[in-house]
C-alpha positions in Angstrom: 0.0 -0.1 0.0 3.2 2.3 0.9 4.5 1.6 -2.4 1.5 2.7 -4.4 0.9 6.0 -2.4 4.4 6.3 -3.5 4.0 5.7 -6.7 1.0 8.2 -6.9 2.9 11.0 -5.6 5.5 10.2 -7.7 3.5 10.9 -10.1 1.9 13.7 -8.9 5.0 15.4 -8.4 6.4 14.6 -11.8 2.8 16.0 -13.7 3.0 19.0 -11.3 6.4 19.4 -12.8 6.0 19.1 -16.2 3.1 21.8 -15.5 5.4 24.4 -14.5 8.0 23.8 -17.3 5.5 23.9 -19.5 3.7 27.6 -18.0 7.0 29.3 -18.5 5.8 29.7 -22.3 4.5 32.6 -23.3 2.0 32.2 -25.5 1.9 34.0 -28.6 -1.5 34.7 -31.5 -2.0 36.4 -34.7 -5.7 37.9 -34.6 -7.5 39.9 -37.5 -8.9 42.7 -35.6 -11.5 45.4 -37.3 -9.6 44.5 -40.7 -6.1 44.7 -39.2 -3.8 41.4 -38.0 -2.2 42.2 -34.6 0.1 39.9 -33.0 -0.1 39.1 -29.5 2.0 37.5 -26.5 0.9 36.7 -23.2 -2.5 38.0 -24.4 -1.5 41.8 -24.8 -0.3 43.0 -28.4 3.1 43.2 -29.4 4.6 45.0 -32.2 7.8 43.6 -33.3 10.9 46.0 -33.4 13.0 43.7 -34.0 17.1 43.2 -35.1 18.4 40.1 -37.0 21.7 38.7 -34.8 23.0 37.5 -31.2 25.2 40.3 -30.1 24.6 43.5 -27.8 21.3 42.4 -27.0 21.7 44.7 -23.8 21.8 47.9 -26.4 18.9 45.9 -28.1 16.9 46.7 -25.5 18.4 50.0 -24.3 17.6 51.6 -27.5 14.2 50.5 -28.0 14.1 47.0 -29.6 12.7 44.3 -28.3 13.4 41.1 -30.4 16.1 39.4 -32.1 15.9 36.7 -34.8 18.4 33.6 -35.5 18.9 31.8 -38.6 19.5 28.4 -36.8 19.9 26.4 -33.1 23.1 25.5 -32.0 25.1 24.6 -28.5 24.3 28.7 -27.5 20.6 28.6 -28.3 19.7 28.3 -24.3 22.2 30.9 -23.3 21.5 33.4 -25.9 17.5 32.8 -24.7 18.7 33.2 -21.8 20.3 36.5 -22.0 17.2 37.7 -24.6 14.9 37.1 -21.2 17.0 38.6 -18.8 17.0 41.4 -21.2 13.4 41.6 -22.0 13.5 40.6 -25.2 12.1 38.1 -27.5 13.4 35.6 -29.8 12.3 34.4 -33.1 14.2 30.9 -33.3 15.6 29.9 -36.8 15.6 26.6 -37.5 18.3 25.3 -39.8 16.3 23.6 -43.1 18.4 22.6 -46.0 18.2 24.4 -49.1 18.6 23.2 -52.6 21.5 25.3 -53.6 23.2 23.5 -51.0 22.9 20.2 -52.6 19.6 18.9 -50.3 16.9 16.9 -52.7 13.3 17.2 -51.7 12.2 14.5 -53.8 14.4 11.9 -51.4 11.7 11.4 -49.1 13.5 9.2 -46.7 16.4 12.8 -46.3 13.0 14.8 -45.9 11.7 12.8 -43.0 15.3 12.7 -41.1 15.6 16.5 -41.4 11.7 16.5 -39.5 12.3 14.0 -37.0 16.0 16.5 -35.9 13.7 19.4 -36.1 11.4 18.1 -33.6 14.2 17.6 -30.9 15.3 20.8 -31.3 11.8 22.4 -31.0 11.4 20.0 -27.6 14.2 21.3 -26.6 13.1 25.3 -26.2 9.4 25.3 -26.7 8.6 26.3 -23.3 11.6 28.9 -23.1 9.5 32.6 -22.1 12.0 34.5 -24.3 10.4 32.6 -27.4 8.2 34.3 -29.7 7.6 32.1 -33.0 9.8 29.1 -34.8 11.4 30.6 -38.4 11.2 27.3 -40.3 14.5 28.0 -42.7 16.1 30.3 -44.5 15.2 31.8 -48.3 14.3 28.6 -49.4 13.1 30.1 -52.3 16.3 31.4 -53.7 17.6 29.4 -56.8 15.5 26.7 -55.9 13.5 24.6 -58.7 11.6 21.8 -56.4 8.4 23.2 -54.9 7.8 20.0 -52.8 10.6 22.2 -50.4 7.3 24.0 -48.9 5.2 20.6 -48.4 8.5 19.7 -46.1 8.0 23.7 -44.2 4.3 23.0 -44.1 4.7 19.4 -42.0 7.6 20.9 -40.1 4.7 23.1 -39.5 2.4 20.8 -38.5 4.8 18.7 -36.2 5.9 22.0 -34.5 2.2 23.0 -33.9 1.7 19.3 -32.8 4.6 19.7 -30.1 4.1 23.2 -29.3 0.8 25.1 -29.3 2.0 27.9 -27.4 4.2 29.4 -30.5 3.3 30.8 -33.9 5.2 29.2 -37.6 6.6 30.9 -40.1 9.5 30.9 -43.3 11.7 33.1 -44.2 11.0 34.1 -48.0 13.9 35.9 -50.2 12.0 38.6 -51.8 8.4 38.4 -52.4 7.1 36.4 -55.7 4.0 35.7 -57.2 4.4 32.0 -58.3 5.6 31.2 -54.9 2.7 33.2 -53.3 0.1 31.1 -54.9 2.2 27.8 -54.3 2.5 28.6 -50.2 -1.3 29.7 -50.4 -2.3 25.8 -51.4 0.5 24.3 -49.8 1.4 26.0 -46.4 -1.6 26.3 -44.9 -0.6 25.7 -41.4 1.6 28.5 -41.3 0.6 31.1 -39.0 2.2 34.1 -41.0 4.6 34.7 -43.5 8.2 36.7 -43.2 9.9 38.3 -46.3 13.5 39.9 -46.7 13.7 42.8 -48.7 16.4 45.5 -49.1 17.0 48.5 -51.8 13.0 47.3 -53.2 11.6 47.4 -49.4 9.0 50.1 -50.3 7.1 47.9 -52.9 6.4 45.2 -50.3 2.8 47.0 -48.9 2.0 46.4 -52.8 3.2 43.5 -53.8 1.8 41.6 -51.0 -1.8 42.8 -52.3 -0.8 42.2 -55.8 0.5 38.6 -55.3 -2.4 37.4 -52.8 -0.6 37.1 -49.7 -3.8 37.8 -47.9 -2.4 36.9 -43.9 0.4 38.6 -41.3 4.0 39.0 -42.1 7.0 40.2 -40.5 9.9 41.9 -42.6 12.9 39.9 -41.2 15.8 41.1 -43.0 15.7 44.5 -44.0 18.7 47.0 -44.2 20.9 48.8 -46.9 20.9 48.7 -50.7 21.8 44.9 -51.3 25.3 44.5 -53.1 22.9 43.0 -56.0 21.0 46.5 -56.2 23.6 48.9 -56.5 25.3 50.5 -59.4 28.8 48.8 -60.1 32.1 50.3 -61.2 33.2 49.4 -65.0 35.0 46.3 -63.6 31.8 44.8 -61.6 32.4 46.3 -58.3 29.4 46.7 -56.2 29.8 50.3 -55.2 28.4 50.6 -51.6 26.6 53.3 -49.6 28.5 55.2 -46.9 27.2 54.9 -43.2 25.2 58.3 -43.8 24.0 57.5 -46.6 22.7 54.1 -45.6 21.1 55.9 -42.7 19.1 57.7 -44.6 17.7 54.7 -46.9 16.8 52.9 -44.0 14.8 55.5 -42.3 13.0 56.2 -45.7 12.2 52.7 -46.4 11.0 52.0 -43.1 8.7 54.7 -43.0 7.6 53.6 -46.7 6.6 50.1 -46.3 6.5 48.8 -42.6 4.6 52.1 -40.9 2.6 52.3 -44.1 1.4 48.9 -43.8 -0.7 48.5 -40.5 -3.5 45.6 -41.9 -0.9 42.9 -42.4 2.8 43.6 -41.4 3.3 43.1 -37.0 6.8 44.2 -37.4 10.6 44.0 -38.7 14.0 42.7 -37.4 16.7 45.1 -39.1 19.7 43.6 -40.1 22.4 43.8 -38.8 22.5 43.9 -35.0 26.7 42.7 -35.2 28.8 42.6 -37.9 29.9 40.0 -40.5 32.1 40.1 -44.4 29.8 40.0 -46.9 31.0 41.7 -50.2 32.9 44.2 -47.5 33.7 44.0 -44.1 31.1 47.0 -43.7 28.0 46.3 -45.8 25.5 45.1 -43.3 26.5 45.4 -39.8 25.1 47.9 -37.8 28.2 48.0 -36.2 32.0 48.0 -36.7 34.5 45.3 -36.2 35.7 47.2 -33.2 32.1 47.3 -31.5 31.7 51.3 -32.6 28.0 51.8 -33.3 27.2 53.9 -36.7 24.7 56.1 -38.0 22.1 53.5 -38.7 21.6 52.6 -34.9 20.8 56.4 -34.3 18.4 56.0 -37.1 17.0 52.7 -35.5 17.2 54.7 -31.9 14.8 57.6 -33.7 12.1 54.5 -35.4 12.0 52.7 -31.8 11.5 55.4 -30.0 10.4 59.0 -31.4 14.0 60.5 -30.7 16.9 60.5 -31.8 20.1 59.4 -28.9 22.1 62.6 -27.2 25.2 61.4 -28.9 24.9 60.8 -32.2 27.6 59.0 -35.0 29.7 60.9 -37.3 28.4 62.0 -40.7 30.1 61.9 -44.0 29.4 64.3 -46.4 31.7 62.7 -49.2 34.2 60.0 -49.9 37.0 60.8 -52.7 40.1 59.6 -54.9 41.9 62.2 -56.7 38.9 64.6 -56.9 36.4 62.0 -58.1 34.0 59.6 -56.7 33.2 55.6 -56.4 30.7 56.4 -59.2 33.5 57.3 -61.3 35.2 54.0 -61.9 39.0 55.0 -61.1 41.6 53.6 -62.6 45.4 54.3 -61.4 48.7 53.0 -62.6 50.4 50.8 -60.7 52.3 52.8 -57.7 50.8 55.9 -59.1 50.7 58.4 -55.6 46.7 59.4 -55.4 44.6 61.7 -53.1 42.2 61.1 -50.9 39.9 62.8 -49.0 36.5 62.5 -46.2 35.2 65.0 -45.8 32.8 64.5 -42.3 31.8 66.2 -39.2 30.5 65.2 -36.2 26.9 66.3 -34.8 28.2 67.7 -31.4 31.5 69.1 -32.8 33.8 66.2 -31.5 37.5 65.9 -31.7 37.1 63.1 -34.8 39.7 60.2 -35.1 40.3 58.7 -38.8 41.7 55.7 -39.7 42.4 54.7 -43.0 42.5 50.9 -44.6 43.2 49.5 -47.9 42.3 45.9 -49.0 42.2 44.2 -52.1 38.8 43.9 -53.7 37.0 40.0 -51.9 37.1 37.0 -54.5 35.6 34.6 -51.8 32.1 35.6 -53.0 28.4 33.4 -51.8 24.8 34.4 -52.0 22.3 34.3 -49.5 24.5 35.4 -46.6 26.9 32.2 -46.9 30.1 32.9 -44.7 33.0 34.8 -46.7 36.5 35.6 -46.0 36.8 39.1 -45.2 40.4 40.2 -47.5 43.7 40.7 -45.8 44.6 44.6 -45.5 47.6 45.6 -47.4 49.8 46.9 -45.1 52.2 49.9 -44.7 50.2 51.8 -47.3 47.5 53.5 -45.8 47.0 52.1 -42.1 49.7 55.1 -40.9 47.7 58.2 -41.6 44.9 59.3 -39.4 44.3 62.4 -41.2 40.8 63.5 -43.1 43.0 63.8 -46.1 46.0 61.9 -47.4 48.2 61.0 -50.4 49.8 57.4 -50.4 51.1 55.2 -53.6 49.1 52.5 -54.7 50.0 48.9 -54.7 51.9 47.8 -58.1 49.7 44.7 -58.8 47.5 45.4 -60.9 43.8 44.9 -59.7 41.0 45.5 -58.1 41.1 47.3 -54.4 39.0 49.4 -52.1 40.1 52.4 -49.8 38.1 52.4 -46.5 37.9 55.0 -43.8 36.6 55.3 -40.6 35.6 58.1 -38.5 35.5 58.0 -35.1 34.0 60.6 -32.2 35.7 58.7 -29.3 32.5 57.6 -27.5 32.1 54.3 -29.3 30.6 56.0 -32.4 32.1 55.8 -35.8 31.1 56.7 -39.7 32.0 54.2 -42.5 32.7 54.3 -46.3 35.1 52.8 -49.1 35.6 53.5 -52.5 36.9 51.3 -55.7 39.3 51.7 -57.7 41.5 49.9 -60.3 45.4 49.4 -60.2 45.9 49.0 -64.4 49.1 49.6 -66.8 
């Protein structure tokens, strides 16, 4: 009899423990209210003011952001969720789904099933964490794909998630927005709770395309930022021309106001890219932070968009960047070993003393797609790194080829402006 009572007691303890664990999850929902979709978390309206990235979470919270997104789970996911929760930040947790462009075959039923079961284990690990907002099933699975069965797999993953996790929403992240893709998703991905789109230079067209292409539900913009390297003008030798950090700040603000703020019927928030730093075409193209952790003018803009006011101390502003009095759009050619003149015209909003650093890099040749990791070009030493003035004269390399001259302008308060200008050494 005592043994039976003990078993009952242990069963009650186990059941209670499981109930307590389940209760740590905070339920998210999408509701249609007066013709507009709204996201709710814990029963309260929740508009996503988010950023893509896993660093500087404390700063994100301090500057008015409320959510981050990831691209996959790994051994650091639990610690990341804990860190986010500590600062009141939610997480759209990415699940790594294999891509056709990396060789995965969605006609292979066994491989698809194996992937589903692997993801089930990941969902079970994190589904009850209070920082979890929703699940992101794959990233840009439509980039260079040919087999629409990938969307069937996405729908099956969504069904699996809803079976084991009734508290969180499911979505998938799409590179851009295409009518044929939306038609197929409408027919075959009926289990998804909302869609996510990733757009850059063409972001202002998103609200119109959503309506024209037939997406009727809620959506989030899970990547948006500067003009993409595939969208910008190029030099005569094919080098994409990157905007300065100040030019980026301008377009970030304009695109946010023209898209997310415009569509109050279907858009329930966004994640700016990238809340951190990475090498993609250049070391400065997509990061809102520089490699040393300095904050660019784009962060000032995000502070304004999230709070309605700019921070007290803003980043320096670049007015122009020239080589031999020519800008990046001039397709600058120079001779091997030639002495050239470079000038950066910049100012600081608080009139703080500025420190200038120059760096010369060969044009990157490790070029990938879809955000796949790239290696940073090695800086050419002894050419410009000893100069700290806003105007310099230096000798270009004797080796023919494509190069970029970078400038970094810091205010001493962890704020910085940056820009680069490509040139080609040719006899």
